[in-house]
C-alpha positions in Angstrom: -32.4 41.4 -31.8 -33.6 41.5 -35.4 -37.3 43.0 -35.7 -39.8 43.8 -38.3 -38.9 47.5 -38.5 -35.1 46.1 -39.3 -36.3 44.0 -42.0 -38.5 46.8 -44.0 -35.3 49.2 -43.2 -32.9 46.9 -45.1 -35.2 46.4 -47.6 -35.8 50.2 -48.9 -31.9 50.5 -49.1 -31.4 47.5 -51.2 -30.6 48.8 -54.8 -33.6 47.5 -57.2 -33.4 44.6 -58.9 -31.4 43.1 -56.1 -32.3 39.3 -54.8 -34.0 39.6 -51.2 -31.7 37.1 -49.4 -33.6 34.2 -48.1 -32.8 34.0 -43.8 -31.0 31.0 -42.6 -33.3 29.6 -39.4 -31.4 29.4 -36.4 -30.4 25.9 -35.6 -32.8 24.5 -32.7 -31.3 24.4 -29.4 -30.7 20.9 -28.2 -29.7 19.6 -25.1 -26.6 18.9 -26.0 -25.5 22.9 -26.9 -27.3 23.8 -23.7 -25.2 21.4 -21.9 -22.0 23.0 -23.7 -23.0 26.9 -22.5 -22.9 25.5 -19.1 -20.0 25.4 -16.9 -18.1 22.2 -17.4 -19.6 19.8 -14.4 -16.7 16.6 -14.1 -18.6 13.5 -15.3 -18.9 10.8 -13.2 -16.4 7.4 -13.6 -17.3 4.7 -15.9 -19.2 2.0 -13.5 -19.9 -1.6 -14.3 -23.2 -3.5 -14.4 -23.8 -2.8 -10.6 -22.9 0.5 -10.5 -19.5 -0.1 -9.1 -16.6 2.2 -10.2 -14.2 0.6 -12.5 -11.6 2.7 -11.1 -10.6 1.6 -7.2 -8.8 4.9 -6.5 -11.4 7.9 -5.2 -11.1 11.0 -7.3 -9.8 13.2 -4.1 -8.1 12.2 -0.9 -11.0 11.1 1.8 -9.4 13.8 4.1 -12.3 13.1 7.2 -12.2 9.3 6.6 -8.2 9.4 6.6 -8.2 11.3 9.9 -10.7 8.6 11.7 -8.5 5.8 10.6 -5.4 7.2 11.8 -6.9 8.2 15.4 -8.3 5.0 15.8 -5.5 2.8 14.7 -3.3 4.5 17.1 -5.6 4.9 19.8 -6.2 1.2 19.6 -2.4 0.4 19.6 -1.9 2.5 22.7 -4.9 0.9 24.6 -3.5 -2.3 23.6 0.0 -2.0 25.1 -1.5 0.1 28.0 -0.8 -2.7 30.7 3.0 -3.1 29.3 3.3 0.6 30.1 0.9 0.7 33.6 2.2 -2.6 35.1 6.2 -1.5 34.7 7.1 -4.7 33.4 7.7 -3.5 29.7 9.5 -5.9 27.5 10.4 -8.2 30.4 7.9 -10.8 29.7 8.6 -11.6 26.3 5.2 -13.9 25.9 3.3 -10.8 27.0 5.2 -8.7 24.6 3.9 -11.0 22.1 0.5 -11.2 22.4 0.2 -7.6 23.1 2.0 -7.1 20.1 0.0 -9.6 17.8 -3.5 -8.3 19.1 -2.1 -4.7 18.3 -1.3 -5.5 14.7 -5.4 -6.1 13.9 -6.2 -2.0 14.9 -5.5 -0.6 11.7 -7.7 -3.6 10.0 -10.8 -2.5 12.4 -9.6 1.4 11.8 -9.7 0.6 7.9 -13.4 -0.7 8.3 -14.8 2.1 10.4 -13.3 4.6 7.7 -14.3 2.4 5.1 -18.1 2.5 6.6 -18.2 6.2 6.9 -16.7 6.6 3.4 -19.1 4.3 2.0 -21.9 5.7 3.8 -21.0 9.5 2.4 -21.0 8.3 -1.0 -24.2 6.8 -0.8 -25.8 9.7 0.3 -23.7 11.9 -2.3 -24.7 9.3 -5.1 -21.1 8.6 -6.0 -20.4 5.2 -7.2 -17.7 3.4 -5.2 -15.6 0.2 -5.5 -16.7 -2.7 -3.9 -15.3 -3.4 -0.3 -12.9 -6.4 -1.1 -11.4 -4.6 -4.5 -10.9 -1.2 -2.7 -9.2 -3.1 0.2 -7.3 -5.2 -2.3 -8.7 -8.7 -1.0 -10.0 -9.8 -3.9 -10.9 -10.5 -7.0 -7.1 -11.9 -7.8 -7.2 -10.6 -11.3 -5.0 -11.9 -13.2 -4.7 -14.7 -10.8 -1.1 -16.0 -12.3 0.7 -12.7 -11.5 -1.2 -12.3 -8.2 -0.2 -15.5 -6.9 3.7 -15.5 -8.2 4.4 -12.2 -7.0 3.1 -13.6 -3.9 5.3 -16.1 -3.3 8.0 -14.4 -5.0 7.7 -12.1 -2.4 7.3 -14.1 0.4 10.7 -15.9 -0.2 12.3 -12.7 -1.3 11.7 -11.3 1.5 14.2 -13.9 3.1 16.9 -12.7 0.9 16.2 -9.2 1.3 17.0 -9.9 5.1 20.4 -12.0 4.3 21.3 -9.3 2.1 20.8 -6.4 4.9 22.5 -8.6 6.8 25.6 -9.0 4.3 25.8 -5.3 3.7 25.8 -5.0 8.0 28.8 -6.9 7.9 30.7 -5.1 4.9 30.5 -2.0 6.9 31.5 -3.6 9.9 28.7 -3.6 12.0 27.7 -7.5 12.3 30.5 -10.7 12.3 29.3 -13.3 10.4 30.2 -16.9 10.2 28.5 -18.8 6.9 30.7 -21.4 6.8 31.2 -22.7 10.2 27.9 -21.3 11.5 29.2 -21.0 15.0 26.1 -18.9 16.4 23.5 -21.4 15.1 25.8 -24.4 16.4 25.8 -22.8 19.9 21.8 -22.4 20.1 21.6 -26.4 18.9 23.9 -26.8 21.9 21.5 -25.1 24.3 18.9 -27.7 23.0 18.8 -30.8 24.8 19.3 -33.8 22.3 19.5 -31.3 19.4 22.9 -31.2 19.3 23.0 -35.0 18.3 21.7 -34.2 15.1 23.5 -33.8 12.2 24.5 -30.0 11.1 22.7 -30.3 7.9 19.0 -32.1 9.3 19.0 -29.2 12.2 19.7 -26.8 9.3 16.5 -28.2 7.5 14.1 -28.5 10.6 15.3 -24.6 11.5 14.5 -23.4 8.2 11.3 -25.4 7.9 9.9 -23.9 11.3 11.3 -20.5 9.8 9.1 -20.8 6.7 6.0 -22.3 8.5 6.4 -19.6 11.3 6.3 -16.8 8.9 3.0 -18.1 6.9 1.3 -18.4 10.2 2.1 -14.8 10.4 0.1 -14.4 7.7 -3.2 -14.1 10.0 -1.7 -11.0 12.2 0.3 -9.6 9.1 -3.1 -9.5 7.5 -4.8 -7.3 10.3 -1.6 -4.5 9.2 -1.4 -4.8 5.6 -5.1 -4.3 5.2 -5.1 -1.2 6.9 -2.1 0.2 5.9 -1.3 -1.0 2.5 -5.3 -1.8 1.8 -7.1 1.2 2.9 -4.8 4.0 3.4 -2.5 3.5 0.3 -5.7 3.2 -1.5 -7.3 6.5 -0.5 -4.0 8.3 -0.4 -3.0 7.4 -3.9 -5.0 10.3 -5.5 -2.1 12.5 -3.9 0.5 10.5 -6.3 1.9 7.1 -6.2 5.5 8.7 -3.7 3.4 11.0 -1.5 1.1 8.6 -0.5 3.9 5.8 0.1 6.2 8.4 1.9 2.7 9.1 4.3 2.3 5.6 4.5 5.3 4.7 5.3 5.7 7.8 8.5 1.8 6.8 9.5 3.2 2.9 9.9 6.3 4.1 11.9 4.6 6.5 14.5 1.8 3.5 14.6 4.4 1.5 16.5 5.2 3.8 19.2 3.9 2.2 22.6 5.9 -0.9 21.8 9.4 1.0 20.3 9.2 3.4 23.0 10.0 0.6 25.4 12.9 -0.2 23.8 11.4 -3.0 21.5 13.2 -3.6 17.9 16.0 -1.4 18.7 16.9 -1.0 22.8 16.1 2.7 22.6 13.4 3.6 24.4 13.5 7.3 23.1 12.7 9.4 20.3 15.7 8.1 18.4 14.4 4.3 18.6 11.0 5.9 17.2 13.1 7.8 14.2 14.9 4.2 13.3 11.1 2.7 13.0 9.6 5.5 10.9 12.6 5.2 8.8 12.5 1.5 8.4 8.9 1.7 8.1 9.6 3.9 4.9 11.7 2.1 3.4 10.2 -1.5 3.7 6.4 0.4 3.3 8.2 1.5 -0.1 8.6 -1.8 -1.4 5.3 -3.1 0.5 3.2 -0.9 -1.5 4.8 -1.3 -4.6 3.5 -4.9 -4.2 0.3 -3.3 -3.6 0.1 -1.3 -6.5 2.2 -3.3 -9.2 -0.6 -6.3 -8.5 -4.1 -4.3 -6.9 -3.4 -7.1 -4.6 -2.5 -6.5 -1.0 -1.7 -10.0 -0.5 1.7 -10.0 -1.7 2.3 -7.3 0.9 0.9 -9.3 3.5 3.1 -12.7 3.0 6.1 -10.5 2.3 5.1 -8.6 5.8 4.8 -11.9 7.6 8.3 -13.1 6.2 9.9 -10.2 7.4 8.4 -10.8 11.1 8.9 -14.9 10.8 12.6 -14.6 9.6 14.6 -11.7 10.8 15.5 -13.0 14.1 15.9 -16.8 13.1 18.0 -15.5 10.2 20.4 -13.4 12.1 20.6 -16.3 14.9 21.7 -18.5 11.9 24.7 -16.3 10.2 26.0 -14.5 13.2 29.5 -15.7 14.3 29.9 -16.0 18.1 33.0 -13.5 18.0 32.8 -9.7 17.8 31.0 -7.0 19.8 27.5 -7.6 20.4 26.1 -5.9 17.0 23.4 -2.7 17.5 20.2 -3.6 16.1 19.7 -0.3 15.0 22.4 -0.9 12.2 22.1 -4.2 10.8 18.4 -5.1 10.8 16.2 -4.5 7.9 14.5 -2.0 9.7 17.6 -0.3 10.7 20.4 1.3 8.7 22.0 -1.3 6.7 18.2 -2.0 5.7 17.7 1.3 4.8 20.4 0.8 2.3 19.6 -2.4 1.2 16.1 -1.3 0.5 17.3 1.6 -1.5 19.3 -0.1 -4.0 16.1 -2.4 -4.6 14.2 0.6 -4.7 16.4 2.2 -7.3 16.0 -0.9 -9.3 12.4 -0.9 -9.5 12.8 2.5 -10.7 14.7 2.2 -12.8 13.2 -0.1 -14.8 9.8 1.7 -15.1 8.2 -0.7 -12.1 6.5 1.9 -9.9 4.6 3.3 -12.9 3.0 -0.5 -13.9 -0.4 -0.1 -11.8 -2.7 -2.1 -13.8 -5.8 -1.5 -10.6 -5.0 1.7 -8.8 -3.1 3.7 -11.3 -5.8 3.3 -14.2 -7.1 6.8 -15.0 -11.2 7.0 -16.4 -11.1 9.2 -19.6 -14.3 11.7 -18.6 -17.0 11.7 -20.7 -17.7 14.9 -22.8 -20.0 17.2 -20.8 -23.9 16.0 -21.4 -22.8 12.6 -22.4 -24.5 9.6 -20.8 -22.4 7.8 -18.5 -21.3 4.6 -19.8 -22.4 1.3 -18.0 -19.5 -1.5 -19.1 -18.6 -4.6 -17.7 -15.6 -4.5 -15.3 -13.5 -6.1 -17.4 -13.1 -2.7 -19.7 -12.9 0.7 -19.1 -14.0 3.1 -22.2 -11.4 5.5 -23.2 -9.1 4.6 -20.6 -5.2 4.9 -21.8 -3.7 2.0 -23.0 -0.2 3.2 -22.5 2.1 0.1 -21.3 2.4 1.7 -17.8 -1.2 1.4 -17.7 -1.9 -1.6 -19.2 -2.9 -5.3 -17.2 0.1 -7.4 -17.0 0.5 -10.9 -15.9 
């Protein structure tokens, strides 16, 4: 410390006639300089006028809520399907399987609601802003609405194409016999329906495809139950891990969740761990595509409609294109969730990667630039993110 004695000693040592130096006053301590001396504390995310963060993705993975979600989703799935196990009937009653399966599909929605409720309560106690429920789940708002709508339509009808491509791959590998010109499998089905054989083949085909489309649209009710949980809550919550870890983890969990039905022989006619392995593989590959739809649009609806199209068309399209000759096909090889589907999905995924589509995440992938230490947290309209990167990958696109 500079004292009065120090000053007098310095004056005595100064040569005669030398100018006395003027002391420079130390700058006053300001809140900013005090804050700079303190350990850096991450600034809160930019929020809108209602205190909700402009970015949907949480800063870190809410692991407690993820555990709650998985436990509830799996427990409810087993609870719903328990009658199929304890009755000893298994899959022998197709109607019962469809009913139990449809109810089971709402378990991820219930799990997501519970996990999100816990998450929001913890955020409120910590005075940490959090996105609204519709935004977090990707239910709304649909912005930009044009992109969400056209990608939803493309996802719905594109899934039909993907299913057929999977059958073509299976045929090319010798696993499935197709009859695309004579439609012998379809004609055999018509012959089993009283009065249907008298219909012109074109009219019968038009009715068949219309039923497939409307049936798939009806499936949206139950696939919303799944997608609001898997691609809505879980993918959003795991997104801080990075795009690919989040997509892969969600796919594995989604596949294992099907165990109550798969271990009865559902989908693959393999009531064992092998069947479950095929289901996990299929869910990982298809889940990457559904997850991309969610990340690319910021909305869960394209994934909901794509999932509905898959469930509503896989069996009907197989009956349409399959020939009557040849051995009975193995569903573990020929379906979109089977090996041929893995190959088909991998090709589509490779194209998306090559064109940079996984980097375009206008809602979930956006990063907010931290404010300087001690700076006031900005309050801006929800349509603008102060300091957010403006790279083409992050910018919203129609």
